[in-house]
C-alpha positions in Angstrom: 113.5 134.8 40.1 110.5 136.2 41.6 109.4 139.9 40.8 108.7 141.4 44.5 110.3 145.0 44.3 106.7 146.8 43.0 105.2 149.5 45.2 101.7 147.6 45.3 99.8 151.0 44.9 96.7 149.2 43.7 96.5 147.2 47.2 96.8 150.5 49.3 96.3 150.9 52.2 97.5 147.4 53.0 100.9 148.3 51.4 101.1 151.6 53.4 102.9 149.3 56.1 103.7 146.0 54.2 105.2 145.1 50.8 102.9 143.5 48.2 104.8 140.4 48.7 103.8 139.9 52.0 99.9 140.5 51.6 98.0 137.6 52.9 95.9 135.4 50.8 94.3 132.4 52.3 96.5 132.7 55.6 99.9 133.0 53.5 101.6 135.8 52.1 101.6 135.8 48.4 105.5 135.4 48.3 105.2 132.0 50.3 102.4 130.9 47.7 104.7 131.4 44.8 107.9 130.1 46.6 106.2 126.9 47.5 104.9 126.6 43.9 108.2 127.0 42.4 109.8 124.4 45.1 106.7 121.9 44.2 107.9 122.1 40.6 111.8 121.5 41.3 113.1 124.8 41.5 115.6 125.0 44.3 117.6 128.5 43.8 115.7 131.5 44.0 116.3 135.3 43.8 113.9 137.8 44.8 114.1 141.4 43.9 113.0 143.9 46.7 112.4 147.6 47.1 109.2 148.7 48.7 109.6 147.5 52.5 112.5 145.2 51.2 113.7 144.6 54.8 110.5 143.0 55.8 110.7 140.4 52.9 114.3 139.7 53.9 113.3 138.9 57.7 110.3 137.0 56.4 112.4 134.7 54.4 114.9 134.3 57.2 112.0 133.3 59.5 110.9 130.6 57.5 114.7 129.3 57.2 115.0 130.1 53.5 112.4 127.6 52.9 115.0 125.2 53.2 116.7 126.2 49.6 119.1 128.5 48.5 117.4 132.4 48.4 119.1 135.4 47.4 118.1 139.1 47.1 118.5 141.6 44.4 118.4 144.8 46.0 116.4 147.8 44.2 115.8 149.7 47.2 117.6 152.8 46.0 116.3 152.6 42.3 113.3 150.6 40.9 114.7 149.3 37.9 111.3 148.0 36.0 111.0 144.4 34.6 114.0 144.4 32.2 116.4 146.3 34.6 115.6 144.2 37.4 116.4 140.9 35.4 119.5 142.4 34.2 120.8 143.3 37.7 120.1 139.8 38.8 122.3 138.3 36.1 125.1 137.1 38.5 122.7 134.8 39.9 122.3 132.9 36.7 125.5 131.6 36.2 125.0 127.8 35.4 124.0 128.4 31.8 120.7 127.0 32.5 117.3 128.6 31.5 115.6 130.4 34.4 112.2 131.2 35.4 110.7 134.8 36.0 107.5 135.0 38.1 105.7 137.8 39.4 104.9 137.6 43.1 101.2 138.5 42.6 100.2 135.7 40.2 98.5 132.8 41.3 97.7 129.9 38.8 97.5 126.4 38.0 100.4 126.3 35.5 102.6 123.1 35.5 105.7 124.9 35.8 107.7 121.6 35.0 105.9 121.3 31.9 106.6 125.0 30.9 110.4 124.4 31.5 110.4 121.3 29.7 108.6 123.1 26.7 111.2 125.7 26.8 113.9 123.6 26.5 112.3 121.4 23.8 111.9 124.8 21.7 115.5 125.8 22.0 114.4 129.7 22.2 115.9 132.4 24.4 112.6 133.4 25.8 109.1 131.7 26.3 106.3 133.8 27.5 103.3 132.2 29.3 100.3 133.7 27.5 96.8 133.1 27.2 93.7 133.9 25.4 91.8 136.4 27.7 90.3 139.7 27.5 92.8 142.7 28.2 93.4 146.1 26.6 97.1 145.3 25.7 98.1 142.0 23.6 101.1 140.4 22.4 101.1 139.4 18.8 102.2 136.0 17.6 102.3 134.5 14.4 101.2 130.9 13.2 104.4 129.4 14.8 104.0 131.3 18.0 106.8 133.6 17.6 106.6 137.2 19.0 106.0 139.9 16.4 104.4 142.8 18.2 102.4 144.5 20.7 98.7 146.1 20.4 96.9 148.3 22.5 93.1 147.4 21.8 92.2 150.9 23.3 94.2 153.3 21.6 95.1 151.2 18.5 98.9 151.9 19.2 101.2 149.1 18.1 105.0 148.4 18.6 106.9 146.0 16.4 110.0 145.6 14.3 107.6 144.3 11.4 107.0 147.4 9.0 103.4 148.3 8.7 102.2 145.7 11.2 98.6 144.7 11.0 97.3 143.3 14.2 94.3 141.6 12.5 96.8 139.0 10.8 98.3 138.0 14.1 97.2 135.8 17.2 96.6 138.3 20.0 97.5 137.0 23.3 97.8 138.2 26.9 100.9 138.0 29.0 100.7 136.3 32.3 103.8 137.5 34.1 105.7 134.2 34.0 108.3 133.7 31.5 111.5 131.5 31.0 114.6 132.8 29.7 118.1 131.5 28.6 121.2 133.4 30.1 122.3 134.1 26.5 119.7 136.8 26.7 122.0 138.9 28.7 124.3 139.2 25.9 121.6 141.6 24.4 121.2 143.8 27.3 124.9 144.9 27.8 124.4 148.1 26.3 120.9 148.9 27.8 120.2 151.3 30.6 119.9 150.1 34.1 116.0 150.7 33.9 113.9 149.4 31.0 110.7 147.0 30.6 111.1 143.5 29.6 108.3 143.7 27.2 110.0 146.5 25.0 113.3 144.4 25.3 111.6 141.4 23.8 109.9 143.5 21.1 113.2 144.8 20.1 114.7 141.5 20.0 111.8 139.4 18.4 112.9 140.1 14.7 116.6 138.7 15.6 115.5 136.0 18.1 112.8 133.5 18.5 110.6 134.6 21.2 108.0 132.1 21.7 104.9 131.6 23.8 103.5 128.7 26.0 99.7 128.5 26.1 98.6 126.4 29.1 95.6 124.1 28.8 92.6 124.8 30.9 94.2 127.8 32.5 93.3 129.2 35.5 95.2 132.2 36.9 94.7 135.5 39.1 96.5 138.6 39.2 96.2 139.9 43.0 97.0 143.2 42.5 93.9 144.9 43.6 92.0 145.2 46.7 88.8 143.6 45.4 90.9 140.6 43.9 92.0 139.6 47.4 88.7 137.7 48.5 88.3 136.1 44.9 92.0 135.0 45.5 91.0 132.9 48.6 88.1 131.2 46.4 90.8 130.6 43.8 93.1 128.5 46.1 90.6 126.8 47.9 
């Protein structure tokens, strides 16, 4: 699943006329970079959630002959559903009881997605989050076995966790990459949730009952192409 429904407010004025997913980097829209990366890793069925200028995304995919794979759309044009709600709405697509990958459209990386998928299956976890040891203001907290235990905002000191009296200093602080793999069994825990909710809060509500793990790529190179000043850097990143 590719998350492409965001408003792209940090990329204004470009996103006044096109969706973030179609902002070009190195002569190709961000969406095309992600689709090609997924295809090269062996993924041949993709669902894309859409909201802002969603019709342009549908038309672009059609103009590329669906990239010669199965591509469907999860339509959020009436109401944005946040990351958790977006996954829940697309549950119908994941009907083969096999793990599926979720990838933000504005993330470029050198992550080996095949290795990630294999690691997830070997770990027998309902959720594997790609994380890295980089500087940020908000961290996910993992124990020594790489199991999710909480969330920490470095600037405010706020924590979220099912662990009583959580002490962030006792855990490994990692930054989430916007790439994760889930098993469809995760939907059993979403049935009673509202249409709209953030996926990280969902993971935190689940991590004391289920094993939510992290995957830390070696020699990771990654870019969040979410701001105007990152577009030029992104071209250097690609080439």
